[in-house]
C-alpha positions as CSV (number, residue, x, y, z in Angstrom):
1,X,-13.5,17.3,8.5
2,X,-14.4,15.5,11.7
3,X,-18.0,16.3,11.7
4,X,-18.5,15.2,8.1
5,X,-16.4,12.1,8.6
6,X,-18.7,10.9,11.3
7,X,-21.8,11.4,8.9
8,X,-20.1,9.9,6.0
9,X,-18.9,6.8,7.9
10,X,-22.4,6.0,9.7
11,X,-24.1,6.3,6.3
12,X,-21.3,4.0,4.7
13,X,-21.9,1.5,7.3
14,X,-25.7,1.4,6.9
15,X,-25.3,1.2,3.3
16,X,-22.7,-1.6,3.3
17,X,-24.8,-3.5,5.8
18,X,-27.9,-3.1,3.9
19,X,-26.6,-4.0,0.3
20,X,-22.7,-4.8,0.4
21,X,-20.6,-4.3,-2.8
22,X,-22.8,-4.9,-5.6
23,X,-21.7,-7.8,-7.7
24,X,-22.4,-6.0,-11.0
25,X,-20.2,-3.1,-10.0
26,X,-17.2,-5.4,-9.4
27,X,-17.8,-7.1,-12.5
28,X,-17.8,-3.7,-14.3
29,X,-15.0,-1.8,-12.7
30,X,-13.6,-4.2,-10.0
31,X,-13.0,-2.9,-6.5
32,X,-10.9,-0.2,-4.9
33,X,-8.8,-2.8,-3.2
34,X,-8.1,-4.3,-6.4
35,X,-6.8,-1.2,-7.7
36,X,-4.7,-0.3,-4.7
37,X,-3.3,-3.9,-4.9
38,X,-2.3,-3.4,-8.7
39,X,-0.3,-0.2,-7.7
40,X,1.3,-2.1,-4.7
41,X,2.3,-5.0,-7.0
42,X,3.8,-2.4,-9.4
43,X,5.9,-0.8,-6.7
44,X,7.1,-4.3,-5.5
45,X,8.2,-5.2,-9.2
46,X,10.0,-1.7,-9.6
47,X,11.5,-1.0,-6.4
48,X,12.0,-4.5,-4.6
49,X,15.4,-5.9,-6.0
50,X,16.9,-9.0,-4.8
51,X,20.4,-7.7,-5.2
52,X,20.1,-4.7,-3.0
53,X,21.1,-5.0,0.7
54,X,18.3,-5.3,3.6
55,X,18.7,-1.5,4.2
56,X,18.4,-0.4,1.0
57,X,15.4,-2.7,0.4
58,X,13.7,-1.2,3.7
59,X,14.3,2.4,2.5
60,X,12.6,1.6,-0.8
61,X,9.8,-0.3,0.9
62,X,9.4,3.0,3.0
63,X,9.3,5.1,0.0
64,X,6.8,2.8,-1.6
65,X,4.5,3.1,1.4
66,X,4.5,6.9,1.3
67,X,4.1,6.9,-2.3
68,X,1.1,4.5,-2.1
69,X,-0.2,6.8,0.7
70,X,0.4,10.1,-1.2
71,X,-1.5,8.7,-4.4
72,X,-4.5,7.0,-2.5
73,X,-5.1,9.8,0.1
74,X,-4.2,12.5,-2.3
75,X,-6.8,11.2,-4.9
76,X,-9.6,10.8,-2.4
77,X,-9.1,14.3,-1.2
78,X,-9.3,15.6,-4.8
79,X,-12.4,13.5,-5.5
80,X,-14.0,14.6,-2.0
81,X,-13.6,18.3,-3.3
82,X,-15.0,17.7,-6.7
83,X,-18.1,15.7,-5.4
84,X,-18.9,18.4,-2.8
85,X,-18.6,21.2,-5.3
86,X,-20.4,19.3,-8.4
87,X,-23.2,17.6,-6.3
88,X,-23.7,20.1,-3.4
89,X,-22.9,19.4,0.1
90,X,-25.7,16.8,1.1
91,X,-25.9,14.8,-2.1
92,X,-22.0,14.8,-2.3
93,X,-21.8,13.6,1.3
94,X,-24.2,10.8,0.3
95,X,-22.0,9.9,-2.7
96,X,-18.9,9.9,-0.7
97,X,-20.8,7.4,1.8
98,X,-21.6,5.1,-1.2
99,X,-17.9,5.2,-2.2
100,X,-16.8,4.6,1.5
101,X,-19.2,1.6,1.8
102,X,-17.0,-0.2,-0.7
103,X,-14.0,-0.1,2.1
104,X,-15.9,-1.7,4.7
105,X,-16.4,-5.6,5.2
106,X,-19.3,-6.0,7.6
107,X,-21.6,-8.0,5.3
108,X,-18.9,-10.0,3.4
109,X,-17.0,-11.0,6.6
110,X,-20.3,-12.3,8.0
111,X,-21.3,-14.3,4.8
112,X,-17.6,-15.8,4.7
113,X,-17.7,-17.1,8.3
114,X,-21.3,-18.1,8.1
115,X,-20.3,-20.4,5.0
116,X,-18.0,-22.1,7.4
117,X,-21.0,-23.1,9.8
118,X,-23.1,-23.9,6.6
119,X,-20.5,-26.2,5.4
120,X,-19.9,-28.1,8.6
121,X,-23.7,-28.5,9.0
122,X,-24.4,-29.6,5.4
123,X,-21.2,-31.6,4.4
124,X,-19.4,-32.2,7.9
125,X,-15.7,-31.7,8.4
126,X,-15.0,-31.7,4.7
127,X,-17.0,-28.9,3.9
128,X,-16.1,-27.0,7.1
129,X,-12.4,-27.4,6.1
130,X,-13.2,-26.2,2.4
131,X,-14.9,-23.1,3.5
132,X,-12.5,-22.1,6.3
133,X,-9.7,-22.4,3.8
134,X,-11.1,-19.2,2.2
135,X,-10.6,-17.0,5.2
136,X,-7.5,-18.4,7.2
137,X,-4.0,-19.0,6.0
138,X,-3.4,-22.1,8.4
139,X,-3.5,-25.7,6.9
140,X,-7.2,-27.0,7.2
141,X,-6.0,-30.5,6.9
142,X,-4.7,-30.3,10.5
143,X,-7.9,-29.0,11.7
144,X,-10.6,-31.1,13.3
145,X,-14.3,-29.8,13.7
146,X,-13.4,-27.9,16.7
147,X,-10.1,-26.3,15.2
148,X,-12.3,-25.4,12.1
149,X,-14.9,-23.6,14.5
150,X,-12.1,-21.7,16.7
151,X,-10.3,-20.8,13.3
152,X,-13.5,-19.1,12.0
153,X,-14.2,-17.3,15.0
154,X,-10.8,-16.1,15.2
155,X,-11.0,-14.8,11.9
156,X,-14.4,-13.2,12.7
157,X,-12.9,-11.4,15.7
158,X,-9.7,-10.4,13.9
159,X,-11.3,-9.3,10.8
160,X,-14.0,-7.3,12.8
161,X,-11.0,-5.0,14.0
162,X,-9.3,-4.9,10.7
163,X,-12.0,-4.7,8.1
164,X,-14.9,-3.0,9.9
165,X,-13.7,-1.1,13.0
166,X,-10.3,0.3,11.7
167,X,-11.7,2.0,8.4
168,X,-14.7,3.2,10.4
169,X,-12.2,4.8,12.8
170,X,-10.1,6.5,10.1
171,X,-13.3,7.3,8.0
172,X,-14.8,9.1,11.2
173,X,-11.4,11.0,11.7
174,X,-10.7,11.8,8.1
175,X,-13.6,10.8,6.0
176,X,-13.4,8.6,2.8
177,X,-9.9,9.6,2.3
178,X,-9.2,8.2,5.6
179,X,-11.0,5.0,5.0
180,X,-8.9,4.7,1.6
181,X,-5.5,5.4,3.2
182,X,-6.2,2.9,5.8
183,X,-7.0,0.4,3.3
184,X,-3.9,1.0,1.2
185,X,-1.8,0.4,4.2
186,X,-3.7,-2.8,5.3
187,X,-3.6,-4.2,1.5
188,X,0.3,-3.2,1.5
189,X,0.8,-5.3,4.9
190,X,-1.4,-8.3,3.2
191,X,0.6,-8.2,0.1
192,X,4.1,-7.4,1.2
193,X,4.2,-7.5,5.1
194,X,5.4,-10.9,5.3
195,X,8.5,-12.1,7.1
196,X,9.9,-13.9,3.6
197,X,13.2,-13.4,2.0
198,X,11.5,-11.5,-0.6
199,X,9.4,-8.9,1.6
200,X,11.0,-9.3,5.1
201,X,13.1,-6.0,4.4
202,X,10.9,-4.5,1.6
203,X,7.6,-4.8,3.5
204,X,8.9,-4.1,6.9
205,X,7.5,-0.5,7.0
206,X,4.3,-1.4,5.7
207,X,3.8,-4.0,8.3
208,X,5.1,-1.9,11.2
209,X,2.7,1.0,10.0
210,X,-0.2,-1.4,9.8
211,X,0.1,-2.4,13.4
212,X,0.4,1.0,14.5
213,X,-2.7,2.3,12.8
214,X,-4.5,-0.7,14.0
215,X,-4.0,0.2,17.6
216,X,-7.1,2.1,18.3
217,X,-9.4,0.0,16.5
218,X,-8.3,-3.3,18.0
219,X,-9.1,-1.9,21.6
220,X,-12.2,-0.4,20.2
221,X,-13.3,-3.7,18.7
222,X,-12.9,-5.4,22.0
223,X,-15.0,-2.7,23.6
224,X,-17.7,-3.1,21.1
225,X,-17.7,-7.0,21.5
226,X,-17.8,-6.7,25.2
227,X,-20.8,-4.0,25.0
228,X,-22.8,-6.3,22.6
229,X,-22.0,-9.3,24.9
230,X,-23.7,-7.3,27.6
231,X,-26.9,-6.6,25.6
232,X,-26.8,-10.2,24.6
233,X,-26.6,-11.6,28.1
234,X,-23.3,-13.4,27.4
235,X,-20.6,-13.2,30.0
236,X,-19.2,-9.8,29.2
237,X,-17.2,-10.0,32.4
238,X,-15.2,-13.1,31.4
239,X,-14.5,-11.3,28.0
240,X,-13.2,-8.3,30.1
241,X,-10.8,-10.4,32.0
242,X,-9.7,-12.3,29.1
243,X,-8.8,-9.0,27.5
244,X,-6.8,-8.1,30.4
245,X,-5.1,-11.1,31.0
246,X,-4.6,-12.5,27.5
247,X,-4.6,-9.9,24.9
248,X,-0.7,-9.1,25.3
249,X,0.0,-12.7,25.0
250,X,-0.9,-12.9,21.4
251,X,1.9,-12.7,18.6
252,X,-0.1,-10.0,17.0
253,X,-0.2,-6.6,19.0
254,X,-3.6,-6.0,17.7
255,X,-5.5,-9.3,17.0
256,X,-5.4,-10.3,20.8
257,X,-7.9,-8.0,22.0
258,X,-10.8,-8.7,19.9
259,X,-10.0,-12.3,20.1
260,X,-9.9,-12.6,23.7
261,X,-12.9,-10.4,24.1
262,X,-14.9,-13.1,22.0
263,X,-13.4,-15.9,23.6
264,X,-14.2,-14.5,27.2
265,X,-17.7,-13.6,26.3
266,X,-18.6,-17.2,24.3
267,X,-16.8,-19.2,27.3
268,X,-14.1,-20.5,24.8
269,X,-10.2,-21.0,24.3
270,X,-9.3,-19.4,21.1
271,X,-5.7,-18.9,19.3
272,X,-3.0,-20.9,21.0
273,X,-0.4,-22.9,19.0
274,X,-1.5,-23.2,15.0
275,X,-0.1,-24.8,12.0
276,X,0.4,-22.7,8.7
277,X,1.3,-24.7,5.8
278,X,3.9,-27.2,7.6
279,X,5.0,-24.7,10.3
280,X,4.0,-24.8,13.9
281,X,3.4,-21.2,15.1
282,X,3.3,-21.0,19.1
283,X,0.9,-18.3,20.2
284,X,-0.7,-17.7,23.7
285,X,-4.2,-18.9,24.4
286,X,-7.2,-16.3,24.4
287,X,-9.7,-16.8,27.2
288,X,-9.9,-20.0,29.6
289,X,-12.8,-21.6,28.5
290,X,-13.7,-24.9,26.4
291,X,-11.5,-25.5,23.6
292,X,-13.9,-27.9,21.9
293,X,-16.0,-25.3,20.0
294,X,-18.9,-26.3,18.2
295,X,-21.0,-25.1,15.4
296,X,-23.4,-23.6,17.8
297,X,-20.8,-21.6,19.1
298,X,-19.9,-20.3,16.0
299,X,-23.6,-19.3,15.2
300,X,-23.3,-17.6,18.7
301,X,-20.1,-15.8,17.5
302,X,-21.9,-14.7,14.5
303,X,-24.9,-13.1,16.5
304,X,-22.4,-11.6,18.8
305,X,-20.3,-10.0,15.7
306,X,-23.7,-8.6,14.2
307,X,-24.5,-6.9,17.7
308,X,-21.0,-5.6,17.9
309,X,-21.3,-3.9,14.4
310,X,-24.8,-2.5,15.7
311,X,-23.0,-1.2,18.6
312,X,-20.4,0.7,16.6
313,X,-23.0,2.0,14.2
314,X,-25.0,3.4,17.1
315,X,-22.0,5.0,18.8
316,X,-20.8,6.7,15.4
317,X,-24.5,8.0,15.1
318,X,-24.3,9.4,18.7
319,X,-21.0,11.1,17.6
320,X,-22.6,12.6,14.5
321,X,-25.4,13.8,16.5
322,X,-23.2,15.3,19.0
323,X,-21.5,17.2,16.3
324,X,-24.7,18.6,15.1
325,X,-24.5,16.6,11.7
326,X,-27.2,14.3,12.1
C-alpha cells in the first residue's frame, strides 16, 4: 500500500498541476467533494436534532463521522481493487491517480489567489475585496488593500496545508482511499465543524478529528515553504524563526505553521486580530515583518507557493524511487 501510495500521489499531483479538474467533467458528474458534501448534509438532517442534549448530539456527530469515513474509505478501497483487477496493475494505478487528482487543489488554489492580485491590479480595492471574499470568511469591507493582500496570503498558506499537502500525505500512506477519507473529514469540518448553536455539539468530533489528521501536513507544509524559500533566495531563516516563535500563538493548532513560515520568508506580518462578519477575532501575529503588504508581496507569495508545490512533488518522487516503484 505504501509503495503504490507514493506512486499514485506523485502522478496525481502532476496530473492536477497540469490540467486541474476538467470543467466538462464537473458539468457532467459534479465533483467527489460535492458527493461527500451531499452525504454529510443528509447525515446532518437525519441525526442532528435540536431537542437532544449536547451529549447525545456529540455522540450522534461521532457516529456520523464514523459512518462517513466507513462509506467513503470503504468505497474507495473496493474501487481500488476493481480497477487494479480490471485494468491491470499499471493502468489501474494511472486511473487511480486521475481519480486522486480530483482531490487535490494545487491549480485551483493558485487561480483563486491570483484572482485577488488581478482584481487589485485591474480594479483597485473594489476588485480585490470582491475576489478575496471568494476565499476567506472575514468581512472584506473591513479590509484595506494591505488587509486584502494579507488575507489572500494567509489563505494561500493555510490551504496549501489543507488542500495540497494533507491529501498528499494521506494519499502516500493509504492511496486514493486515504485521500478520499481525508477529504471527507475536511469537508465535514467545513460544513458542520462550527462553534454555533446548531453544530457546536454535533460537529465537535469532525472538528477535532480534522485538527488531528492535519497535524503532520501543517508541519510538512511549513518545511516545504522554508525549503522553497531557500531555493528562491528568500529569507528562510526568518521563516524558521517565525515558525518556532509564532506558530503556537495561532488560534488554530495547524494554520499557524505554514502562515508563520510564509510570513517570515516574505518579511511580512500575517494573521493577528481579524473581523469575521461583525465579530472581532483576536489572534496572534505570525512573523515580525511589515504589516503593509502589497500586490507585489502577493505575487511573491504565489511564486513561493508554486516552488513549495514543486518541492513536495520532488520529495514524494524521491520516496517513490526509494521504495522501488518509480
